[in-house]
C-alpha positions as CSV (number, residue, x, y, z in Angstrom):
1,M,-70.9,-100.8,181.0
2,Q,-70.0,-101.7,177.3
3,S,-72.5,-104.2,175.3
4,F,-71.5,-107.9,174.1
5,N,-73.5,-107.9,171.2
6,D,-70.7,-106.7,169.0
7,G,-67.9,-109.5,170.5
8,L,-66.8,-110.1,173.6
9,E,-63.0,-108.5,172.5
10,T,-64.6,-105.3,170.9
11,E,-66.6,-105.2,174.6
12,I,-63.0,-105.6,176.6
13,R,-61.5,-102.8,174.0
14,E,-63.8,-100.3,174.9
15,G,-64.0,-100.8,178.5
16,K,-60.1,-100.3,178.5
17,M,-60.6,-97.1,176.2
18,L,-63.0,-95.6,178.3
19,A,-61.0,-96.0,181.5
20,D,-57.9,-95.1,179.5
21,A,-59.9,-91.9,178.8
22,A,-60.6,-91.3,182.3
23,K,-57.4,-91.6,183.7
24,A,-56.4,-89.2,181.2
25,A,-58.9,-86.8,181.7
26,D,-58.2,-86.6,185.8
27,I,-61.7,-88.2,186.6
28,K,-62.2,-88.0,190.2
29,H,-64.8,-90.7,190.6
30,F,-65.3,-93.7,188.1
31,I,-68.0,-95.8,187.9
32,Y,-68.6,-99.1,185.7
33,S,-71.2,-101.1,185.7
34,S,-70.4,-104.6,185.5
35,V,-72.8,-107.5,186.3
36,G,-73.6,-109.7,188.8
37,A,-70.6,-112.1,190.0
38,A,-68.2,-111.1,187.6
39,D,-65.6,-112.2,190.0
40,R,-66.6,-115.7,191.2
41,K,-65.2,-117.1,187.2
42,T,-68.8,-118.6,186.3
43,G,-67.8,-119.2,182.8
44,I,-70.4,-117.2,181.3
45,P,-68.3,-115.7,178.7
46,H,-70.5,-112.0,178.7
47,F,-69.5,-112.3,182.6
48,D,-65.8,-113.0,182.5
49,S,-65.0,-110.1,179.6
50,K,-66.5,-107.9,182.3
51,F,-64.2,-108.8,185.0
52,Q,-61.2,-108.2,182.8
53,I,-62.6,-105.2,182.5
54,E,-62.5,-104.4,186.2
55,E,-59.3,-105.9,186.8
56,Y,-57.7,-103.1,184.1
57,I,-60.0,-100.2,186.6
58,R,-58.2,-101.1,189.0
59,A,-54.6,-101.8,187.8
60,S,-55.1,-98.5,186.4
61,G,-55.0,-96.1,189.6
62,L,-58.3,-94.7,189.1
63,P,-60.4,-93.6,191.8
64,Y,-63.6,-96.3,191.2
65,T,-66.3,-98.2,192.1
66,I,-67.6,-101.2,190.6
67,L,-71.8,-101.8,190.8
68,R,-72.5,-105.0,189.6
69,P,-76.0,-105.3,188.9
70,V,-78.3,-108.4,188.6
71,F,-81.0,-110.0,186.2
72,F,-82.7,-106.2,184.7
73,F,-86.6,-106.6,185.1
74,F,-86.6,-104.7,182.1
75,N,-85.2,-108.1,180.3
76,Y,-89.0,-109.2,180.7
77,N,-90.1,-107.3,177.8
78,L,-88.2,-109.6,175.4
79,M,-91.0,-112.2,176.8
80,R,-94.1,-110.2,176.4
81,P,-96.0,-111.2,173.7
82,L,-95.7,-114.8,175.3
83,I,-96.4,-113.5,178.8
84,E,-99.5,-111.3,177.8
85,K,-101.0,-114.7,175.7
86,G,-100.7,-116.3,179.5
87,T,-97.5,-118.3,179.5
88,L,-94.1,-117.3,181.1
89,V,-91.2,-119.6,179.7
90,Q,-88.1,-120.5,181.4
91,P,-85.9,-123.2,181.8
92,L,-85.5,-122.5,185.7
93,S,-87.3,-124.7,188.3
94,P,-90.3,-123.3,189.4
95,E,-88.1,-123.1,192.9
96,T,-85.3,-121.1,191.9
97,K,-84.7,-118.0,193.7
98,L,-83.7,-115.2,191.0
99,L,-82.2,-112.0,192.0
100,Q,-83.6,-109.4,189.8
101,L,-83.5,-105.3,189.8
102,S,-85.2,-102.6,188.7
103,E,-83.0,-100.6,185.9
104,E,-84.4,-97.5,187.1
105,D,-83.5,-98.2,190.7
106,Y,-80.1,-99.5,189.6
107,G,-79.6,-95.7,187.9
108,K,-80.9,-93.8,190.9
109,I,-78.2,-96.4,193.0
110,V,-75.5,-94.9,190.7
111,A,-76.6,-91.3,191.5
112,E,-76.3,-91.8,195.0
113,V,-73.1,-93.7,195.0
114,F,-71.7,-90.1,192.9
115,E,-73.2,-88.4,196.2
116,R,-71.7,-90.3,198.9
117,P,-68.3,-91.9,197.1
118,A,-66.6,-92.1,200.6
119,D,-68.8,-95.0,201.4
120,F,-68.2,-97.1,198.2
121,M,-64.7,-95.7,196.8
122,N,-62.8,-98.3,195.6
123,R,-65.2,-100.9,196.3
124,A,-67.2,-103.4,194.0
125,K,-70.3,-104.1,195.2
126,E,-73.5,-106.5,193.5
127,V,-76.5,-104.9,193.6
128,A,-80.3,-106.6,193.5
129,G,-83.7,-105.8,194.6
130,V,-85.9,-108.7,195.0
131,S,-85.6,-112.3,195.2
132,M,-88.2,-113.8,193.2
133,T,-89.2,-117.7,191.8
134,M,-90.6,-117.6,188.1
135,I,-93.9,-119.1,189.4
136,E,-94.2,-115.7,191.9
137,I,-93.1,-113.4,188.9
138,A,-95.8,-115.3,187.0
139,A,-98.0,-114.5,189.7
140,A,-97.1,-110.8,189.4
141,F,-98.0,-110.8,186.1
142,S,-101.5,-112.5,187.0
143,R,-102.3,-109.7,189.2
144,V,-101.1,-107.2,187.1
145,L,-102.6,-108.2,183.5
146,G,-106.0,-109.4,185.0
147,R,-105.5,-112.8,183.2
148,H,-104.0,-116.1,184.8
149,V,-100.2,-116.0,183.7
150,A,-98.7,-119.6,184.1
151,Y,-95.1,-120.5,184.3
152,Q,-93.6,-123.7,182.2
153,Q,-90.1,-124.7,182.8
154,I,-89.0,-126.1,179.5
155,P,-85.9,-128.3,179.1
156,F,-82.5,-126.5,178.8
157,E,-82.1,-128.2,175.5
158,A,-85.2,-126.4,174.4
159,F,-84.6,-123.4,175.5
160,E,-80.3,-123.3,173.9
161,Q,-82.6,-123.7,170.7
162,Q,-84.3,-120.6,170.8
163,A,-81.9,-118.2,173.1
164,G,-79.0,-120.1,171.8
165,P,-75.8,-121.0,174.0
166,E,-74.3,-117.8,175.3
167,V,-77.6,-117.4,177.2
168,T,-77.9,-120.7,177.8
169,I,-74.7,-121.2,179.8
170,M,-75.9,-117.9,182.0
171,Y,-79.5,-119.3,182.8
172,R,-77.9,-122.6,183.6
173,W,-75.2,-120.9,185.8
174,F,-78.6,-119.2,187.3
175,E,-80.4,-122.7,187.7
176,D,-76.7,-123.8,189.5
177,V,-75.0,-121.6,191.4
178,G,-76.8,-117.8,191.3
179,Y,-76.1,-114.2,192.3
180,T,-75.3,-113.5,196.1
181,A,-76.3,-109.6,196.3
182,D,-76.9,-108.5,200.2
183,L,-80.5,-107.8,199.8
184,A,-81.1,-107.5,202.9
185,A,-78.1,-104.7,203.2
186,W,-79.9,-102.8,199.7
187,K,-83.4,-102.6,201.5
188,R,-81.5,-101.0,204.1
189,D,-79.6,-98.3,202.6
190,F,-82.4,-98.3,200.1
191,P,-86.0,-99.0,201.4
192,E,-87.8,-97.6,198.4
193,L,-86.4,-100.2,196.0
194,T,-89.2,-101.3,193.9
195,D,-91.4,-104.7,194.0
196,F,-91.9,-106.6,190.6
197,A,-95.5,-105.5,190.4
198,S,-94.9,-101.9,190.8
199,Y,-92.6,-102.4,188.5
200,L,-95.3,-103.8,186.0
201,R,-98.1,-101.3,186.5
202,D,-95.1,-98.5,186.1
203,H,-94.0,-100.1,183.0
204,D,-97.5,-100.4,180.7
205,W,-98.2,-103.6,181.8
206,V,-101.4,-103.0,182.9
207,K,-104.3,-104.5,180.7
208,P,-106.4,-101.1,179.5
209,T,-109.9,-101.1,180.7
210,L,-112.0,-100.6,178.1
211,S,-114.8,-97.6,178.4
212,A,-118.3,-99.2,177.9
């Protein structure tokens, strides 16, 4: 998976170059990490760019698996200072469910795909671990941090001033459409998928206990 931070054209070019290199090296199983809903014409630029790479891989003749992860738990690190002060700020409605995923779980799933190529070869699958509202996310933070974390919904216009247009387009899509990963199927295949509170505890979000 390539970052889009250097521009979408760079991302697309690098993705195609990797596919070409894999083809030239006669790679037997090429896994491309795309993004959830890349195939659904979301209008989110950094989703659409990944679909262009997907199409190139399919046309290349490479034996492939395309995995489309949803929103990673890691993203909450970007909000950590405010969360630790007691507020989770997002533009999503309190009742909006967002499919999410531990990045470590995703790594384990990728490893399993390599171990079971016959089950995944020449297929594309959207990958998720939990479905939670921001109210539920804030409640998990409250339990782990040992202090109340309130969810604050802000207008999309205010959010765009902070996050920029690209991320705002994505969040509007989260609100209006959303991912469609088969969560029940993933839980059947991977019953040890990490819940959000456990993830937080494993990533040093727990408030340290002061000794007397």
